[in-house]
C-alpha positions in Angstrom: 7.8 -4.6 0.8 10.3 -2.9 -1.5 11.1 0.7 -2.2 9.6 0.6 -5.7 6.2 -0.4 -4.1 6.6 2.5 -1.6 7.3 5.0 -4.4 4.3 3.8 -6.4 2.0 4.1 -3.3 3.2 7.6 -2.6 2.8 8.8 -6.2 -0.7 7.3 -6.2 -1.8 9.9 -3.5 -3.5 12.9 -5.0 -1.3 16.0 -5.5 1.9 14.2 -4.6 5.2 15.4 -5.9 8.5 13.6 -5.7 11.7 15.5 -5.0 15.1 14.9 -3.4 15.7 15.9 0.2 19.1 15.3 1.7 19.9 13.0 -1.2 16.9 10.8 -0.7 13.5 10.6 -2.4 10.9 12.6 -0.6 7.2 12.8 -1.3 5.0 15.9 -0.5 1.6 17.4 -1.2 1.5 21.2 -1.6 5.1 21.5 -0.4 4.4 19.6 2.8 6.5 16.4 3.2 4.8 13.3 4.4 7.2 10.5 3.4 11.0 10.2 3.1 12.4 7.1 1.5 15.8 5.6 2.6 16.3 3.2 -0.3 19.7 1.7 0.8 18.4 1.1 4.3 15.0 -0.3 3.1 13.1 2.0 5.3 10.6 4.9 5.1 9.9 7.8 7.4 6.3 8.9 7.7 4.7 12.1 9.1 2.2 10.7 11.6 0.7 12.4 14.6 2.2 11.4 18.0 -1.0 9.5 18.7 -0.9 7.6 15.4 2.8 6.9 15.9 2.1 5.4 19.4 -0.6 3.2 18.0 1.6 1.8 15.2 4.6 1.4 17.4 2.5 -0.6 20.0 0.8 -2.7 17.4 3.9 -3.5 15.2 7.1 -2.7 17.2 9.3 -4.6 14.8 8.2 -2.4 11.9 7.4 1.0 13.4 9.5 3.2 15.7 9.9 6.9 16.4 12.4 8.6 14.1 15.7 9.4 15.9 15.6 13.2 15.8 12.0 14.1 15.0 10.1 11.3 16.6 8.5 13.5 19.3 6.8 15.3 16.4 5.3 12.1 15.0 8.0 11.3 12.4 8.0 7.5 12.3 10.5 5.1 10.9 9.2 2.0 9.1 11.3 -1.0 8.4 10.0 -2.2 5.1 11.0 -5.8 5.6 8.8 -6.0 8.7 5.6 -4.6 7.4 3.0 -5.7 4.8 1.6 -3.8 2.0 -1.9 -3.3 3.5 -0.6 -1.9 6.8 1.9 0.3 5.1 -0.7 1.7 2.7 -2.9 2.6 5.6 0.0 4.4 7.3 0.9 6.3 4.1 -2.7 7.3 3.7 -2.7 8.7 7.3 0.6 10.6 6.7 -0.8 12.1 3.5 -4.0 13.1 5.2 -2.0 14.8 8.0 -0.4 17.2 5.6 -2.9 17.4 2.6 -5.1 20.5 2.3 -8.6 20.0 3.6 -10.1 20.5 0.1 -7.9 17.7 -1.3 -8.6 15.0 1.3 -12.1 14.1 0.0 -10.7 13.2 -3.4 -9.2 10.0 -1.8 -11.2 7.2 -0.3 -9.5 5.9 2.9 -8.1 2.4 2.7 -9.1 -0.4 5.2 -7.0 -0.4 8.4 -4.0 -2.7 8.2 
């Protein structure tokens, strides 16, 4: 996976806006961030629930790990070189659903689990 694919996936989510946060691309819906992109490091950080984070980290430990400072709140680092597009799209969809307003969620059909 590459960062351009990640950016396209994020912008495909309803209501998503891209902005800079700490000098990096950040994607949010209704001012709630769900994805930060570290382009030089080829990694993304997603806003998952702690339970979602645990499931991804257990299933794909090479790709998913708790973020250094905010991992206990569900923020999850994803090494793009170690994941595939289908699994990452599923994770992005969950992160988006975690922060999107309830009225916006039905506008997007959930992807098949990775």
